[in-house]
C-alpha beads as a LAMMPS data file, in Angstrom:
LAMMPS data file: protein, C-alpha beads

381 atoms
380 bonds

1 atom types
1 bond types

-500.0 500.0 xlo xhi
-500.0 500.0 ylo yhi
-500.0 500.0 zlo zhi

Masses

1 110.0

Atoms # bond

1 1 1 466.032 -71.759 300.393
2 1 1 466.056 -68.620 298.780
3 1 1 468.754 -69.935 296.170
4 1 1 468.977 -67.767 293.091
5 1 1 470.934 -68.153 290.101
6 1 1 473.783 -65.081 290.066
7 1 1 472.950 -64.656 285.949
8 1 1 469.448 -64.441 286.322
9 1 1 468.610 -61.982 289.578
10 1 1 467.895 -58.719 288.919
11 1 1 468.701 -57.755 292.239
12 1 1 472.464 -58.136 291.754
13 1 1 472.403 -55.151 289.282
14 1 1 473.131 -55.244 285.562
15 1 1 474.778 -58.184 283.569
16 1 1 478.133 -58.075 283.232
17 1 1 479.366 -59.745 279.561
18 1 1 482.351 -60.241 278.315
19 1 1 484.005 -59.484 275.277
20 1 1 482.397 -62.606 273.530
21 1 1 478.864 -61.265 274.970
22 1 1 478.733 -64.223 277.320
23 1 1 477.420 -63.413 280.728
24 1 1 479.228 -63.056 283.843
25 1 1 477.950 -62.258 287.331
26 1 1 478.565 -59.167 288.984
27 1 1 481.672 -58.649 291.277
28 1 1 480.645 -58.822 294.996
29 1 1 482.707 -56.712 297.304
30 1 1 485.205 -58.746 299.212
31 1 1 483.405 -60.359 302.365
32 1 1 484.548 -63.234 304.528
33 1 1 483.109 -67.033 306.358
34 1 1 480.455 -67.451 307.773
35 1 1 477.553 -70.235 308.893
36 1 1 474.041 -70.323 307.428
37 1 1 471.165 -72.301 308.239
38 1 1 468.834 -72.406 305.691
39 1 1 465.585 -73.098 307.984
40 1 1 464.534 -76.287 306.839
41 1 1 467.010 -78.729 307.993
42 1 1 469.333 -78.480 311.025
43 1 1 472.737 -78.766 308.863
44 1 1 475.219 -75.934 309.424
45 1 1 476.603 -74.770 306.152
46 1 1 480.142 -73.078 305.918
47 1 1 479.772 -70.233 303.469
48 1 1 482.045 -67.204 301.788
49 1 1 479.496 -64.253 302.035
50 1 1 480.260 -60.992 299.590
51 1 1 478.573 -57.927 299.424
52 1 1 477.155 -56.854 296.203
53 1 1 473.770 -55.123 295.238
54 1 1 472.460 -58.001 298.064
55 1 1 474.479 -59.842 300.267
56 1 1 475.552 -63.284 298.689
57 1 1 476.291 -66.560 300.513
58 1 1 478.146 -69.133 298.632
59 1 1 479.216 -72.546 299.382
60 1 1 480.258 -75.829 297.262
61 1 1 476.956 -76.642 296.610
62 1 1 474.727 -73.760 297.278
63 1 1 474.556 -70.182 296.624
64 1 1 471.479 -67.860 298.471
65 1 1 471.510 -64.121 297.858
66 1 1 469.473 -61.755 300.541
67 1 1 467.998 -58.357 299.933
68 1 1 469.789 -56.016 302.738
69 1 1 466.195 -54.516 303.041
70 1 1 464.925 -57.722 304.553
71 1 1 467.904 -58.306 307.213
72 1 1 467.264 -58.517 310.616
73 1 1 469.425 -58.683 313.731
74 1 1 468.652 -61.664 315.791
75 1 1 469.610 -62.477 319.303
76 1 1 473.435 -63.612 319.835
77 1 1 475.994 -64.569 322.002
78 1 1 478.547 -61.912 322.222
79 1 1 481.159 -61.527 319.496
80 1 1 478.466 -62.892 317.008
81 1 1 476.637 -61.035 314.535
82 1 1 473.248 -63.507 313.855
83 1 1 470.716 -62.256 311.217
84 1 1 467.657 -63.612 309.569
85 1 1 466.100 -62.373 306.348
86 1 1 461.973 -61.444 306.003
87 1 1 461.847 -62.793 302.596
88 1 1 463.949 -66.325 303.541
89 1 1 462.363 -69.363 305.584
90 1 1 461.611 -68.016 309.091
91 1 1 464.335 -69.983 310.806
92 1 1 466.676 -69.544 308.169
93 1 1 469.928 -67.745 310.166
94 1 1 473.131 -66.353 308.987
95 1 1 476.012 -66.453 311.632
96 1 1 479.130 -64.144 311.205
97 1 1 481.752 -63.742 313.893
98 1 1 484.336 -61.753 312.068
99 1 1 484.088 -58.195 313.178
100 1 1 485.202 -56.397 310.368
101 1 1 482.710 -58.494 307.909
102 1 1 480.126 -58.221 310.644
103 1 1 480.434 -54.248 310.736
104 1 1 480.487 -54.102 306.869
105 1 1 477.156 -56.135 306.864
106 1 1 475.558 -53.838 309.641
107 1 1 476.624 -50.706 307.320
108 1 1 474.575 -52.336 304.642
109 1 1 471.591 -52.918 306.213
110 1 1 469.744 -49.848 306.996
111 1 1 466.823 -51.642 308.832
112 1 1 468.780 -54.175 310.386
113 1 1 467.493 -53.460 313.970
114 1 1 463.974 -52.315 313.085
115 1 1 461.223 -53.883 315.293
116 1 1 464.134 -55.590 317.398
117 1 1 463.086 -56.167 321.194
118 1 1 466.389 -54.591 322.885
119 1 1 466.791 -54.992 326.451
120 1 1 465.271 -52.035 327.572
121 1 1 461.920 -53.325 325.768
122 1 1 462.512 -56.809 327.365
123 1 1 462.901 -54.898 330.667
124 1 1 459.870 -52.661 329.561
125 1 1 457.685 -55.502 329.002
126 1 1 458.973 -57.426 332.107
127 1 1 457.848 -54.572 334.230
128 1 1 454.522 -54.283 332.360
129 1 1 453.880 -57.988 333.230
130 1 1 454.470 -57.650 336.809
131 1 1 452.216 -54.833 337.028
132 1 1 449.676 -56.459 335.245
133 1 1 450.268 -59.354 337.752
134 1 1 450.366 -57.196 340.635
135 1 1 446.946 -56.107 339.542
136 1 1 445.143 -59.302 339.113
137 1 1 446.477 -60.318 342.096
138 1 1 445.095 -57.570 344.041
139 1 1 441.759 -58.463 342.283
140 1 1 441.673 -61.828 343.447
141 1 1 442.591 -61.290 346.852
142 1 1 440.595 -57.988 347.798
143 1 1 438.434 -56.685 344.973
144 1 1 436.696 -60.117 344.249
145 1 1 436.205 -61.220 347.932
146 1 1 434.735 -57.718 348.608
147 1 1 432.463 -57.956 345.700
148 1 1 431.253 -61.762 346.972
149 1 1 430.060 -60.665 350.072
150 1 1 428.162 -57.400 348.711
151 1 1 426.556 -59.721 345.912
152 1 1 426.003 -62.863 348.346
153 1 1 422.698 -61.111 350.074
154 1 1 421.421 -59.548 346.421
155 1 1 421.176 -63.279 345.322
156 1 1 417.098 -64.567 345.289
157 1 1 416.519 -67.141 347.389
158 1 1 414.875 -69.210 343.883
159 1 1 418.467 -68.839 342.573
160 1 1 420.110 -70.227 345.565
161 1 1 417.901 -73.119 345.536
162 1 1 418.376 -73.669 341.581
163 1 1 422.305 -73.611 342.343
164 1 1 421.810 -76.227 344.994
165 1 1 419.439 -78.446 343.073
166 1 1 421.994 -78.481 340.359
167 1 1 424.914 -79.468 342.572
168 1 1 422.899 -82.356 344.633
169 1 1 422.551 -83.527 341.022
170 1 1 426.391 -83.751 341.072
171 1 1 426.476 -85.179 344.582
172 1 1 424.381 -87.902 343.556
173 1 1 426.296 -89.173 340.578
174 1 1 429.472 -89.238 343.199
175 1 1 427.834 -90.866 345.747
176 1 1 425.742 -93.150 343.531
177 1 1 422.449 -91.950 345.138
178 1 1 422.888 -94.197 348.186
179 1 1 420.314 -92.144 350.849
180 1 1 419.686 -94.113 353.644
181 1 1 416.416 -94.697 354.503
182 1 1 415.274 -96.605 357.221
183 1 1 412.541 -95.793 359.171
184 1 1 413.171 -95.523 362.667
185 1 1 416.618 -93.879 361.826
186 1 1 415.186 -91.598 359.352
187 1 1 412.622 -90.505 362.021
188 1 1 415.894 -90.045 364.587
189 1 1 417.261 -87.940 362.044
190 1 1 414.621 -85.720 361.567
191 1 1 413.900 -85.160 365.360
192 1 1 417.063 -84.286 365.659
193 1 1 417.476 -81.631 362.821
194 1 1 414.050 -80.056 363.944
195 1 1 415.422 -79.558 367.674
196 1 1 418.549 -77.787 365.740
197 1 1 416.522 -75.808 363.314
198 1 1 414.483 -73.496 365.729
199 1 1 417.503 -72.104 367.775
200 1 1 419.496 -71.632 364.194
201 1 1 416.329 -69.431 363.218
202 1 1 416.047 -71.310 359.827
203 1 1 412.558 -72.775 358.572
204 1 1 411.537 -75.732 357.409
205 1 1 412.279 -75.473 353.705
206 1 1 415.889 -76.738 355.252
207 1 1 416.144 -80.409 353.568
208 1 1 418.638 -82.771 354.492
209 1 1 419.967 -86.694 353.783
210 1 1 421.989 -89.127 355.241
211 1 1 424.297 -90.801 352.228
212 1 1 425.812 -94.174 352.400
213 1 1 429.551 -93.692 352.440
214 1 1 431.975 -94.337 354.757
215 1 1 433.559 -91.369 354.732
216 1 1 433.225 -89.050 358.105
217 1 1 432.165 -85.787 357.131
218 1 1 429.039 -83.533 356.500
219 1 1 428.211 -80.835 354.231
220 1 1 425.859 -77.697 353.065
221 1 1 424.802 -76.566 349.724
222 1 1 423.594 -73.449 348.288
223 1 1 419.649 -73.070 348.622
224 1 1 419.157 -74.882 352.345
225 1 1 420.509 -78.414 351.540
226 1 1 422.699 -80.420 354.277
227 1 1 424.391 -83.692 354.070
228 1 1 425.763 -85.906 356.786
229 1 1 427.692 -88.836 355.602
230 1 1 427.388 -92.293 357.347
231 1 1 431.174 -92.349 357.799
232 1 1 430.601 -89.544 360.451
233 1 1 428.033 -91.399 362.166
234 1 1 430.080 -94.528 362.562
235 1 1 432.568 -92.202 364.270
236 1 1 430.559 -90.357 366.565
237 1 1 429.898 -92.034 370.332
238 1 1 426.554 -89.634 371.127
239 1 1 423.816 -87.393 369.750
240 1 1 425.629 -84.206 371.053
241 1 1 428.541 -85.341 368.627
242 1 1 426.241 -85.142 365.662
243 1 1 424.285 -82.284 366.607
244 1 1 427.488 -80.037 366.998
245 1 1 428.701 -81.071 363.572
246 1 1 424.807 -80.371 362.050
247 1 1 424.578 -77.366 364.090
248 1 1 428.177 -75.933 362.455
249 1 1 426.706 -76.956 358.598
250 1 1 423.351 -75.140 359.820
251 1 1 425.864 -72.038 360.364
252 1 1 426.958 -72.605 356.919
253 1 1 423.560 -71.945 355.558
254 1 1 422.290 -69.536 357.761
255 1 1 425.421 -67.115 356.560
256 1 1 425.084 -68.430 352.916
257 1 1 428.899 -69.191 353.204
258 1 1 428.765 -71.751 350.174
259 1 1 426.850 -69.201 348.027
260 1 1 429.475 -66.753 348.645
261 1 1 432.246 -69.162 348.069
262 1 1 430.923 -69.862 344.672
263 1 1 430.398 -66.195 343.768
264 1 1 434.342 -65.728 344.825
265 1 1 435.568 -69.015 343.398
266 1 1 433.947 -68.554 339.976
267 1 1 435.162 -64.727 339.756
268 1 1 438.590 -65.305 340.208
269 1 1 438.501 -68.543 337.845
270 1 1 436.981 -66.260 335.241
271 1 1 439.470 -63.395 335.465
272 1 1 442.362 -66.138 335.406
273 1 1 440.747 -67.693 332.433
274 1 1 440.190 -64.412 330.635
275 1 1 443.464 -63.244 331.047
276 1 1 445.423 -66.185 330.502
277 1 1 443.589 -69.126 329.069
278 1 1 444.941 -71.677 331.440
279 1 1 447.436 -71.826 334.167
280 1 1 450.721 -70.425 332.856
281 1 1 453.229 -68.469 333.905
282 1 1 452.106 -65.376 335.693
283 1 1 448.659 -67.661 335.528
284 1 1 450.259 -69.958 338.000
285 1 1 451.320 -67.417 340.620
286 1 1 447.929 -66.249 340.709
287 1 1 446.289 -69.574 340.881
288 1 1 448.871 -69.848 344.114
289 1 1 447.688 -66.929 346.151
290 1 1 444.132 -67.728 345.082
291 1 1 444.639 -70.709 346.975
292 1 1 445.994 -68.954 349.896
293 1 1 442.945 -66.561 349.825
294 1 1 440.214 -69.152 349.667
295 1 1 441.634 -71.221 352.150
296 1 1 441.888 -67.797 354.406
297 1 1 438.130 -67.265 353.287
298 1 1 437.053 -70.290 354.324
299 1 1 439.005 -70.226 357.733
300 1 1 437.070 -67.010 358.407
301 1 1 433.811 -68.865 357.159
302 1 1 434.682 -72.182 359.319
303 1 1 435.423 -70.091 362.332
304 1 1 432.030 -68.191 362.063
305 1 1 430.361 -71.568 361.642
306 1 1 431.728 -72.836 364.798
307 1 1 430.891 -69.757 366.454
308 1 1 427.130 -70.490 365.351
309 1 1 426.926 -73.942 366.330
310 1 1 428.601 -73.235 370.220
311 1 1 425.437 -70.625 370.370
312 1 1 423.106 -73.275 369.001
313 1 1 424.278 -75.902 371.600
314 1 1 424.288 -73.433 374.630
315 1 1 420.676 -72.609 373.648
316 1 1 419.591 -76.207 373.907
317 1 1 421.357 -76.496 377.263
318 1 1 423.842 -78.605 375.483
319 1 1 427.505 -79.042 375.679
320 1 1 430.087 -78.002 373.057
321 1 1 432.895 -80.119 373.983
322 1 1 431.354 -83.409 371.937
323 1 1 431.603 -81.447 368.699
324 1 1 435.481 -81.034 368.791
325 1 1 435.964 -84.272 370.369
326 1 1 434.220 -85.885 367.229
327 1 1 436.238 -83.536 364.731
328 1 1 439.861 -84.331 366.759
329 1 1 439.072 -88.171 366.516
330 1 1 438.770 -88.292 362.705
331 1 1 441.487 -85.862 361.725
332 1 1 443.921 -86.049 364.819
333 1 1 446.469 -83.698 365.348
334 1 1 447.140 -81.368 362.429
335 1 1 449.815 -78.928 363.499
336 1 1 452.692 -79.651 361.390
337 1 1 451.078 -81.546 358.800
338 1 1 450.453 -78.795 356.391
339 1 1 451.446 -74.992 356.252
340 1 1 448.316 -73.453 358.197
341 1 1 448.887 -70.401 355.317
342 1 1 447.168 -73.606 353.124
343 1 1 444.783 -74.802 355.390
344 1 1 441.010 -74.009 354.464
345 1 1 439.793 -74.808 358.061
346 1 1 441.121 -73.710 361.576
347 1 1 443.704 -76.700 362.712
348 1 1 441.439 -79.255 364.540
349 1 1 443.392 -78.742 368.082
350 1 1 442.563 -75.365 368.196
351 1 1 439.042 -75.975 367.518
352 1 1 438.851 -78.701 370.312
353 1 1 440.448 -76.272 372.427
354 1 1 437.739 -73.467 371.928
355 1 1 435.014 -75.963 372.310
356 1 1 436.265 -77.153 375.429
357 1 1 436.779 -73.605 376.728
358 1 1 433.003 -72.451 375.634
359 1 1 431.677 -75.763 376.996
360 1 1 428.782 -75.660 379.774
361 1 1 427.566 -78.198 381.934
362 1 1 424.451 -79.857 379.933
363 1 1 421.088 -77.784 381.286
364 1 1 418.571 -79.448 378.745
365 1 1 416.994 -82.531 378.018
366 1 1 418.944 -85.076 375.795
367 1 1 418.310 -84.227 371.969
368 1 1 417.742 -88.153 371.207
369 1 1 416.945 -91.168 373.738
370 1 1 418.970 -94.205 373.769
371 1 1 416.699 -95.877 371.558
372 1 1 416.497 -92.958 368.816
373 1 1 420.566 -92.697 368.934
374 1 1 420.670 -96.343 368.133
375 1 1 417.964 -96.191 365.461
376 1 1 420.368 -92.818 363.963
377 1 1 423.294 -95.366 363.806
378 1 1 421.496 -97.600 361.806
379 1 1 419.960 -95.665 358.889
380 1 1 421.879 -97.038 356.832
381 1 1 420.754 -100.888 357.275

Bonds

1 1 1 2
2 1 2 3
3 1 3 4
4 1 4 5
5 1 5 6
6 1 6 7
7 1 7 8
8 1 8 9
9 1 9 10
10 1 10 11
11 1 11 12
12 1 12 13
13 1 13 14
14 1 14 15
15 1 15 16
16 1 16 17
17 1 17 18
18 1 18 19
19 1 19 20
20 1 20 21
21 1 21 22
22 1 22 23
23 1 23 24
24 1 24 25
25 1 25 26
26 1 26 27
27 1 27 28
28 1 28 29
29 1 29 30
30 1 30 31
31 1 31 32
32 1 32 33
33 1 33 34
34 1 34 35
35 1 35 36
36 1 36 37
37 1 37 38
38 1 38 39
39 1 39 40
40 1 40 41
41 1 41 42
42 1 42 43
43 1 43 44
44 1 44 45
45 1 45 46
46 1 46 47
47 1 47 48
48 1 48 49
49 1 49 50
50 1 50 51
51 1 51 52
52 1 52 53
53 1 53 54
54 1 54 55
55 1 55 56
56 1 56 57
57 1 57 58
58 1 58 59
59 1 59 60
60 1 60 61
61 1 61 62
62 1 62 63
63 1 63 64
64 1 64 65
65 1 65 66
66 1 66 67
67 1 67 68
68 1 68 69
69 1 69 70
70 1 70 71
71 1 71 72
72 1 72 73
73 1 73 74
74 1 74 75
75 1 75 76
76 1 76 77
77 1 77 78
78 1 78 79
79 1 79 80
80 1 80 81
81 1 81 82
82 1 82 83
83 1 83 84
84 1 84 85
85 1 85 86
86 1 86 87
87 1 87 88
88 1 88 89
89 1 89 90
90 1 90 91
91 1 91 92
92 1 92 93
93 1 93 94
94 1 94 95
95 1 95 96
96 1 96 97
97 1 97 98
98 1 98 99
99 1 99 100
100 1 100 101
101 1 101 102
102 1 102 103
103 1 103 104
104 1 104 105
105 1 105 106
106 1 106 107
107 1 107 108
108 1 108 109
109 1 109 110
110 1 110 111
111 1 111 112
112 1 112 113
113 1 113 114
114 1 114 115
115 1 115 116
116 1 116 117
117 1 117 118
118 1 118 119
119 1 119 120
120 1 120 121
121 1 121 122
122 1 122 123
123 1 123 124
124 1 124 125
125 1 125 126
126 1 126 127
127 1 127 128
128 1 128 129
129 1 129 130
130 1 130 131
131 1 131 132
132 1 132 133
133 1 133 134
134 1 134 135
135 1 135 136
136 1 136 137
137 1 137 138
138 1 138 139
139 1 139 140
140 1 140 141
141 1 141 142
142 1 142 143
143 1 143 144
144 1 144 145
145 1 145 146
146 1 146 147
147 1 147 148
148 1 148 149
149 1 149 150
150 1 150 151
151 1 151 152
152 1 152 153
153 1 153 154
154 1 154 155
155 1 155 156
156 1 156 157
157 1 157 158
158 1 158 159
159 1 159 160
160 1 160 161
161 1 161 162
162 1 162 163
163 1 163 164
164 1 164 165
165 1 165 166
166 1 166 167
167 1 167 168
168 1 168 169
169 1 169 170
170 1 170 171
171 1 171 172
172 1 172 173
173 1 173 174
174 1 174 175
175 1 175 176
176 1 176 177
177 1 177 178
178 1 178 179
179 1 179 180
180 1 180 181
181 1 181 182
182 1 182 183
183 1 183 184
184 1 184 185
185 1 185 186
186 1 186 187
187 1 187 188
188 1 188 189
189 1 189 190
190 1 190 191
191 1 191 192
192 1 192 193
193 1 193 194
194 1 194 195
195 1 195 196
196 1 196 197
197 1 197 198
198 1 198 199
199 1 199 200
200 1 200 201
201 1 201 202
202 1 202 203
203 1 203 204
204 1 204 205
205 1 205 206
206 1 206 207
207 1 207 208
208 1 208 209
209 1 209 210
210 1 210 211
211 1 211 212
212 1 212 213
213 1 213 214
214 1 214 215
215 1 215 216
216 1 216 217
217 1 217 218
218 1 218 219
219 1 219 220
220 1 220 221
221 1 221 222
222 1 222 223
223 1 223 224
224 1 224 225
225 1 225 226
226 1 226 227
227 1 227 228
228 1 228 229
229 1 229 230
230 1 230 231
231 1 231 232
232 1 232 233
233 1 233 234
234 1 234 235
235 1 235 236
236 1 236 237
237 1 237 238
238 1 238 239
239 1 239 240
240 1 240 241
241 1 241 242
242 1 242 243
243 1 243 244
244 1 244 245
245 1 245 246
246 1 246 247
247 1 247 248
248 1 248 249
249 1 249 250
250 1 250 251
251 1 251 252
252 1 252 253
253 1 253 254
254 1 254 255
255 1 255 256
256 1 256 257
257 1 257 258
258 1 258 259
259 1 259 260
260 1 260 261
261 1 261 262
262 1 262 263
263 1 263 264
264 1 264 265
265 1 265 266
266 1 266 267
267 1 267 268
268 1 268 269
269 1 269 270
270 1 270 271
271 1 271 272
272 1 272 273
273 1 273 274
274 1 274 275
275 1 275 276
276 1 276 277
277 1 277 278
278 1 278 279
279 1 279 280
280 1 280 281
281 1 281 282
282 1 282 283
283 1 283 284
284 1 284 285
285 1 285 286
286 1 286 287
287 1 287 288
288 1 288 289
289 1 289 290
290 1 290 291
291 1 291 292
292 1 292 293
293 1 293 294
294 1 294 295
295 1 295 296
296 1 296 297
297 1 297 298
298 1 298 299
299 1 299 300
300 1 300 301
301 1 301 302
302 1 302 303
303 1 303 304
304 1 304 305
305 1 305 306
306 1 306 307
307 1 307 308
308 1 308 309
309 1 309 310
310 1 310 311
311 1 311 312
312 1 312 313
313 1 313 314
314 1 314 315
315 1 315 316
316 1 316 317
317 1 317 318
318 1 318 319
319 1 319 320
320 1 320 321
321 1 321 322
322 1 322 323
323 1 323 324
324 1 324 325
325 1 325 326
326 1 326 327
327 1 327 328
328 1 328 329
329 1 329 330
330 1 330 331
331 1 331 332
332 1 332 333
333 1 333 334
334 1 334 335
335 1 335 336
336 1 336 337
337 1 337 338
338 1 338 339
339 1 339 340
340 1 340 341
341 1 341 342
342 1 342 343
343 1 343 344
344 1 344 345
345 1 345 346
346 1 346 347
347 1 347 348
348 1 348 349
349 1 349 350
350 1 350 351
351 1 351 352
352 1 352 353
353 1 353 354
354 1 354 355
355 1 355 356
356 1 356 357
357 1 357 358
358 1 358 359
359 1 359 360
360 1 360 361
361 1 361 362
362 1 362 363
363 1 363 364
364 1 364 365
365 1 365 366
366 1 366 367
367 1 367 368
368 1 368 369
369 1 369 370
370 1 370 371
371 1 371 372
372 1 372 373
373 1 373 374
374 1 374 375
375 1 375 376
376 1 376 377
377 1 377 378
378 1 378 379
379 1 379 380
380 1 380 381
């Protein structure tokens, strides 16, 4: 608490002695009332301050002294002088509301405003913080997507396959390694993938599996791996619906979208983590902006994959409308459910409209026979 004895503190000046030689404390200049917090408890103490060689604070049960050189101003409401002391407890505070006493204290403390954060300094700090945030947002929105587009073609296929294999381990963990392998269904699935692979311009290194899960979805991984989930088969009415979805996923593999997204997300996440350690304050704003640009980035990739699927189905002489109808059957009408700015896919009704607009009459043979389609539907039995 920095309590000192007035008879022994050399900072208070030479000791005064009476005619009998007894020691007395030095006289302090007139002061006034103040409020003192010792920084160790929340107790408010009413003290009388005086000005000697040090600032002295007295109450009925306490005596404290602060060197003038160690006293610093602390932010306070208007009309109050609040001060701390470098040599006192870190949270110790003195509050003076008497204007004359406050003026006297300020006059004696030559370093009272040293290292003080002023409003101008706060404004400058705020300005630099906003400029830094704007710079990072620019990096996340512009520079990193540009870099991802340029870096993706430079990643060797062997490295991309390694990333895909690591992702497969996680996929098997999530879905319990429930691979559907009924023989007739597997043969039908292989026939369908082979029929799609040729017009897609992909070789036989492409690997595909059906997973036994009720989730109606399909997805691709880096390195030529894609998965069809049993829930999507359950929702499908004919082979053309599944073929369109698979052609869409082959488009992602052809364009290396998953690798590009991995580089993009990894770069922005690393940048945010490096600067902010976690999602706090400005980091949260940048995270929000990254979410928006990721959604936009995904929408572009999804639209390109849709175009690829339409092209593949046209080359096979099969209709494109069934693909859009399957999507709509699963998601329903999406307009109004969520802001399109945050959506990672184009709205399903827009995709269905496009599939219908570009639909052509079937001119090629069916991709699967009726028996093969039934076998594919039952591949997880």
